[in-house]
N, C-alpha and C positions, 0 to 999 in steps of 0.2 A: 422357395424363399432363399434369398441371398444372405448368408450369415457372415460374410467377410467384414461387414462394417459394424457388427455388434460388438459392444464393449462390455466387459464384466464390471462389477462394482469396483473391483480392485483397479482396473484400468482407468475408470473414471476418477477414483481417488488419486492415482498417480498423476493424472492429467491436471487435476485441481491443484495438487502440490507443486507441480512444475510451473503452472501459470502463476502461482503466488511467488515462487522463487524468482521468476522473471520480473514481476512487479516490484519485488523487494530490491532487486538490482537497480531498477529505474529510480526507486525511492532513495537509495543510498547516493546515487549520482546527483539527483536533484538537491538533496540535503547538503551535500558537499558544495555544490555550486552556490546554494543560498548562503551557507556559512562564509564562503569566500567573498561573496558580494557584500555581506554585512561587515566583514572584516575590512573591506576596502573603503567602506563609509566611515570607518573610525569611530563608530558609535559604541563606546565601551559600556554604556548603561543598558544596551539591549540584551535580553536573555540569550544564552547560548542556544543554538538551534537544537542541540542534543537534548536539552531539558524540555523544550516544547515537544519535540518528537517523542520522547519517552512517555509524556502524558498522553499524546495522541495514540501511541501504540497500545497503552493500557485500555483506553476507550475502545479502540478497534477490536482488541481481543475480547473484551467483556461483551461487546455487542455481538460479535460473531459466536461466542460461546452461548449466549442467550438464544440467538436465532437457530443455532444448531440443535439446541434442546427442544425448541418449539417445533421445528420442521423435521427433525431427524429422529432416529430411534436410539440415540446414544451409542450407536455403533458406526458402521461404515457409511451409512447415509448421512449421519450427523457430521462425520468428518468431511465429506464432500461439501455439504452446506456451509460448514464453518470456513473451510479453505476458500470456497468460492466467494463468500462474503468478505473475508479478509482481502482477497484480491481486488474485488470491486471497490472497497473502501480505500485500499492503497492506490489504485488507479486514480480515483477522485482526488485524493490527497496530493499525488504527484502533479496532477493537472492544475490544482490550485497553486502549488509552488511554482510551476512553470509560468502561470499567468502573472504571479507576483514578480518573478524575474523579468518577464517581458515588459511589465509596467515600469520597473526600475530602469531597464535599458532605454525604453522610449522616453522616459523623463530625463535621461542623460545622467542619472545618478551612478550608474555602473556601465561598463562596456560590454 
């Protein structure tokens, strides 16, 4: 049996945390671009992206906490589940922001 590709739970946790860190960087860049796009439209009555994002982040964290408790053991497995769900939800969120920006570009509202 080849043991070179076996990962410990600690390795899996570190990987899940790193994947989330990468997704969070993409999220920050997409949010910055979205705020810049909204600023260029001159719509002062639109909510700040940060306010909407704060609410989304609370939702994401609460859902990930719940799923971690359901599927995990409140220990290392729960951490892996929680971070993996946070990453998946963050990736979906970034994709939605990117689609919104693409639509704004196609419509000619932003460059």
